[in-house]
C-alpha positions in Angstrom: -9.7 -21.5 33.6 -9.7 -17.8 34.3 -7.2 -15.2 33.1 -6.2 -12.4 35.4 -4.0 -9.3 35.1 -1.8 -8.2 38.0 -0.3 -4.7 38.2 0.0 -1.5 40.2 -2.2 0.2 37.6 -3.8 -1.1 34.4 -4.9 1.9 32.4 -3.2 0.5 29.3 -5.0 -2.9 29.5 -8.5 -1.7 29.6 -11.1 -2.9 27.0 -9.7 -6.5 27.2 -12.7 -7.9 29.1 -13.2 -10.6 26.5 -9.9 -12.1 27.6 -9.3 -11.1 31.3 -11.8 -12.4 33.9 -10.4 -10.0 36.5 -7.7 -7.5 37.4 -5.7 -7.4 40.7 -4.3 -3.8 40.9 -3.1 -1.4 43.6 -5.4 1.4 42.2 -8.8 0.9 40.7 -9.2 0.8 36.9 -12.9 0.3 36.7 -12.8 -2.9 34.5 -15.2 -5.8 35.1 -13.8 -8.1 37.8 -11.2 -5.5 39.0 -10.3 -5.7 42.7 -8.0 -3.0 44.0 -6.0 -2.5 47.1 -6.9 1.2 47.3 -10.4 2.6 46.5 -8.9 5.9 45.3 -6.7 6.8 42.4 -2.9 7.0 42.5 -2.8 10.8 42.6 -4.5 10.7 46.0 -2.8 7.8 47.6 1.0 6.9 47.6 1.7 3.2 47.1 2.5 1.2 50.2 4.4 -1.5 48.3 4.9 -4.1 51.0 1.3 -3.9 52.1 0.1 -4.1 48.5 2.3 -7.1 47.7 1.0 -9.0 50.8 -2.6 -8.2 49.9 -2.1 -9.2 46.2 -0.5 -12.5 47.1 -3.5 -13.3 49.2 -5.8 -12.5 46.3 -3.8 -14.6 43.9 -3.9 -17.5 46.4 -7.7 -17.0 46.8 -8.3 -17.2 43.1 -6.1 -20.4 42.8 -8.0 -22.0 45.6 -11.3 -21.9 43.6 -9.7 -22.0 40.1 -6.6 -24.2 40.2 -6.0 -23.6 36.4 -6.1 -19.8 36.6 -3.4 -17.9 34.7 -1.9 -14.5 35.7 -0.4 -11.9 33.4 2.1 -9.2 34.6 4.6 -6.9 32.9 6.3 -4.8 35.6 9.2 -6.2 37.6 7.8 -4.5 40.6 5.1 -7.2 40.5 7.6 -10.0 40.7 7.4 -10.6 44.5 3.6 -11.2 44.1 4.0 -13.9 41.4 7.4 -15.3 42.5 5.8 -18.4 44.0 3.7 -19.3 40.9 4.6 -22.2 38.7 5.0 -21.7 35.0 1.6 -23.2 34.3 0.0 -20.3 36.2 1.9 -17.6 34.4 0.6 -16.3 31.1 2.7 -14.4 28.6 5.8 -13.5 30.5 9.3 -12.6 29.1 12.6 -12.9 30.9 13.1 -9.9 33.3 16.7 -9.3 32.1 15.5 -9.2 28.5 12.8 -6.7 29.4 15.4 -4.5 31.2 17.6 -4.6 28.1 14.8 -3.7 25.7 13.6 -0.8 28.0 17.1 0.7 27.9 17.0 3.3 25.2 20.8 3.1 24.6 20.8 -0.7 24.3 17.7 -0.8 22.0 19.1 1.8 19.7 22.4 0.0 19.4 20.5 -3.2 18.7 18.4 -1.8 15.8 21.4 -0.1 14.2 23.0 -3.5 13.9 19.9 -4.4 11.9 20.4 -1.4 9.6 17.5 0.5 11.1 18.3 4.2 11.0 18.5 6.2 14.2 19.2 9.9 14.9 22.7 11.0 15.7 23.0 10.5 19.5 25.6 11.4 22.1 25.7 9.2 25.2 27.4 10.6 28.2 27.1 11.2 32.0 25.4 14.3 33.3 28.6 16.0 34.5 30.0 15.8 30.9 27.2 17.9 29.3 27.4 21.7 28.8 25.1 23.6 26.5 28.0 25.2 24.6 29.5 21.8 24.0 26.3 20.5 22.6 25.9 23.5 20.3 29.4 22.9 19.0 29.0 19.1 18.6 25.6 19.0 16.9 25.6 22.5 15.2 22.2 23.1 16.7 20.6 25.1 19.4 17.7 22.9 20.6 18.2 19.5 22.1 16.4 16.4 23.4 17.9 14.8 26.5 16.6 11.4 27.5 17.2 9.3 30.6 17.9 5.6 29.8 14.5 4.5 31.2 11.1 6.2 30.9 7.7 6.0 29.3 5.0 8.4 28.2 7.5 11.3 27.9 8.8 10.9 31.5 12.6 11.4 31.5 12.6 13.1 28.1 13.4 16.9 28.1 13.5 19.7 25.6 16.4 22.0 26.2 17.0 25.4 24.4 19.4 27.1 26.8 22.2 26.7 29.3 19.7 27.6 32.1 17.3 24.9 31.1 20.0 22.3 31.0 21.2 23.3 34.5 17.6 23.1 35.8 17.6 19.3 35.0 20.1 18.8 37.7 21.7 15.8 36.0 23.9 13.8 38.3 27.5 13.0 37.6 27.0 9.3 37.3 23.7 9.5 35.4 24.0 8.2 31.8 21.8 10.1 29.3 21.4 10.4 25.6 21.4 13.7 23.7 20.3 14.5 20.2 19.6 17.7 18.3 15.9 18.4 18.1 14.4 18.1 14.7 10.9 18.7 13.4 9.1 15.4 13.2 5.9 13.4 13.1 6.0 10.8 15.9 4.4 7.4 15.1 3.9 4.2 17.0 3.6 0.6 15.7 2.3 -2.4 17.7 3.9 -5.7 17.0 2.8 -9.2 18.1 5.8 -11.5 18.1 5.4 -15.3 18.1 7.9 -18.1 17.6 7.3 -18.0 13.8 5.7 -14.7 12.9 5.9 -11.0 13.4 2.4 -9.5 13.2 1.8 -5.8 12.7 -1.3 -3.9 13.8 -2.4 -0.5 12.6 0.0 2.4 13.0 -1.0 5.5 15.0 0.4 9.0 15.0 1.3 9.9 18.6 -0.3 13.1 19.9 2.6 14.7 21.8 2.9 18.1 23.4 6.2 19.8 24.0 5.9 21.5 27.4 9.6 21.3 28.3 9.2 17.5 28.2 7.4 15.5 25.6 4.0 14.5 27.0 2.1 11.7 25.4 -1.5 12.9 25.1 -3.1 10.3 22.8 -3.1 8.7 19.4 -4.4 9.4 16.0 -5.1 6.3 13.8 -7.1 8.1 11.3 -4.3 10.4 10.2 -1.9 7.5 10.1 -4.0 5.9 7.4 -3.0 8.8 5.2 0.8 8.3 5.6 2.4 7.9 2.2 2.9 4.4 0.9 6.7 4.9 1.0 6.5 5.7 4.7 4.2 2.8 5.4 6.4 0.3 3.5 9.5 1.7 5.3 7.9 1.2 8.7 6.9 -2.3 7.7 10.4 -3.2 6.7 11.9 -1.8 9.9 9.2 -3.5 12.0 9.9 -6.9 10.4 13.7 -6.4 10.9 13.3 -5.4 14.6 10.6 -8.0 15.2 12.8 -10.8 13.8 15.7 -9.8 16.1 13.4 -9.7 19.1 12.2 -13.2 18.0 15.7 -14.5 18.0 16.3 -13.0 21.4 13.3 -15.0 22.7 10.9 -12.2 23.1 7.2 -13.0 22.7 4.0 -11.0 22.7 3.2 -7.4 22.3 5.9 -4.8 21.7 5.5 -1.1 20.7 8.0 0.4 18.3 8.3 4.2 18.2 9.7 6.1 15.2 9.8 9.7 14.0 9.2 10.8 10.4 11.3 13.8 9.3 9.8 16.5 7.0 11.7 14.9 4.0 10.0 11.5 4.7 13.0 9.8 6.3 12.2 7.5 9.2 14.2 7.2 12.4 13.8 4.7 15.1 13.2 6.1 18.6 12.6 3.4 21.2 11.0 0.0 22.1 8.1 -0.4 24.5 7.9 -4.1 25.5 4.4 -3.9 26.9 0.9 -2.7 26.2 0.8 0.8 24.6 -1.3 3.8 25.5 -3.2 3.2 22.3 -3.7 -0.5 22.9 -7.3 -0.1 24.2 -8.5 1.4 20.9 -7.0 -1.5 19.0 -8.8 -3.9 21.4 -12.1 -2.0 20.8 -11.6 -2.5 17.0 -10.7 -6.2 17.4 -13.9 -7.0 19.3 -15.9 -7.6 16.1 -13.3 -10.2 15.1 -13.7 -12.1 18.4 -10.3 -11.2 19.8 -8.4 -8.6 21.7 -4.9 -7.3 22.3 -4.6 -9.3 25.5 -5.7 -12.6 23.8 -3.3 -12.0 20.9 -0.5 -11.4 23.3 -1.3 -14.6 25.2 -1.5 -16.6 21.9 2.0 -15.4 21.0 3.4 -17.6 23.8 1.4 -20.6 22.6 1.0 -22.7 19.5 1.2 -19.7 17.1 -2.0 -20.7 15.4 -3.8 -17.3 15.7 -5.2 -15.5 12.7 -4.6 -11.8 12.8 -7.3 -9.9 10.9 -6.4 -7.2 8.4 -8.2 -4.0 9.6 -7.9 -0.2 9.8 -8.8 2.1 12.7 -10.5 5.3 11.7 -10.5 6.9 15.1 -8.3 9.1 17.4 -8.3 9.7 21.1 -6.9 12.1 23.7 -6.1 11.5 27.3 -8.0 13.7 29.7 -8.0 14.5 33.4 -10.8 17.1 33.4 -14.1 17.2 31.5 -13.0 20.4 29.6 -9.7 18.8 28.4 -9.7 18.7 24.6 -12.7 21.1 24.5 -11.2 22.7 21.4 -11.8 19.5 19.6 -15.5 19.6 20.0 -17.9 16.8 21.1 -16.3 13.3 21.1 -18.1 10.3 19.7 -17.3 8.3 22.8 -15.8 8.7 26.3 -14.0 5.9 28.1 -14.2 7.0 31.7 -13.5 4.1 34.1 -12.7 5.7 37.4 -13.6 9.1 38.7 -10.5 11.3 39.2 -8.3 9.2 36.9 -7.2 9.7 33.3 -10.0 9.0 30.8 -10.2 9.0 27.0 -12.2 11.0 24.6 -12.6 9.3 21.3 -13.2 11.0 17.9 -14.3 9.4 14.6 -11.9 11.7 12.8 -8.3 12.9 12.9 -7.5 15.4 15.7 -3.8 15.9 14.9 -4.3 19.2 13.0 -6.8 20.6 15.5 -4.5 21.3 18.4 -0.8 22.1 19.1 0.7 18.6 18.8 4.2 17.7 17.7 4.4 17.7 13.9 6.4 19.5 11.1 5.0 22.8 9.7 4.8 21.2 6.3 3.6 17.6 6.2 2.9 17.5 2.5 5.7 14.9 1.8 4.5 12.7 4.7 0.7 12.7 4.7 -1.6 12.4 1.7 
């Protein structure tokens, strides 16, 4: 029985070759067994969705003809037409589409965790036509703001606004619901949960490497610096993770889920959003898990099964940055490893040290009450 990933891209599922026997993608990801509709990267070729779906259905059928017990994993609803004809026995690790839509909605997920007594920032939810810069200044008593669309990932749909002109340049539509909060200095962190029918497993925390360039761009992750978070912060994140994970469990959610928080300069933790899918940092966790004979993908699949998996206790003492050019991250010096799968696509430079303090990433000026 083979296991296959199906998706438009698969950059977040790399380094899971011990679980996946192949990958069916629109764009190449360079993993063993990857077959792609296009031979070039997404930046050079727009997606012809109907043609890709037809091609992918043929590939799925071809695999099943020679491996009747094959299983397929997919996360994005855009893939649903490809796998719609598959029976449950051929689908591995899939949650209900409506539940995924609910959890991806930033407004709904914040409302959900607040009911579990998990703290969030003070947010204002309204349509684009109701927002003026002066009104935000008056409401929040601040001058800098973060505006988020309800759906988005990797910083897409999240904007930093410091003036009326910048707000108007967003061209928010009258019927578009967004959330607004006052900007606060913070250290952004990410947790990865594995949720089964009985347990909520937690994997090592990373500090997110985010650059504020008008929006908040996710550039990589720093596990090494996260090891130095104070015990109070670690225990707080653990408590909130378990509370959120148990709620997701009751809702029927299974498998991998990312939980993003920010830590304020005084050490207070605020929930930001859920990511019910693989994370940008998942590949580095899978690399660390190889010596234990498992991977993120296998653990995710096991969460839908008998709940008999053993999750090792481990730390990751590495960090990484996403790159498009060879000279990206040059200020950081020579990396210990480079994960470069496809020419012209995003690749990762990995360092056996913390890189948070060595570039202009999002963090408070004073982290003494946060990091040991």
